[in-house]
Steps between C-alpha positions, in 0.01 A plus 500: 500500500421308817295646783634436845276510805704684758220515753509166679307449823716374783379242748527636855297300751670682788362837389155346459518363856620832638215677321249275677671547837501881472126484561584429863643851540155611611529272802858601579509878450132580442514595133662400174323168456331629186744759365826303513370195306334738254828683435693173463237363262489812284878526479573132428197370309673534163831353619416201722315191383172459689515840671192629318289203615627515859475879518142501377410233755661701782328827408163328460547327836590822680205686347268212595628504859440874517145457371428216744635706791287800401191280478568326832528822704133600465406133532647510853244762600210337320543131562800450726630235260709759320761453771550140386525619142759759597710239683470276195625781275796558732584128508471455124707813442778347709489134394437513125801720409730252677341201326525670161859609562590133545306413185679774307834369622408159359392651167127440551226752410339705778169395653325757714148377566208734573663758275302728274672560165517877466786507247 
């Protein structure tokens, strides 16, 4: 008797790119930049090739941005340089998802720098 593997991962670079771009929902409608990529990752990580790696990178990046923003708010009151850190967090949160969406479209692995690996 021959065993047949019926669970084959499909290659879908478009879905990977869309998952990265959904992080920008926080800038467009004010929320959803963490939840929507999380839902896409959890629902497609067993079906799409590379989704687990990209999804983990996205969630770690969003959690890192949240931590950096929380740290920079009291730093504004204490040192005044927290404002620069907050603007940096906002800029990185806008630029890096676009860069990684292009990378995902080309089949390259994600690269979010300054990211703490939570999961």
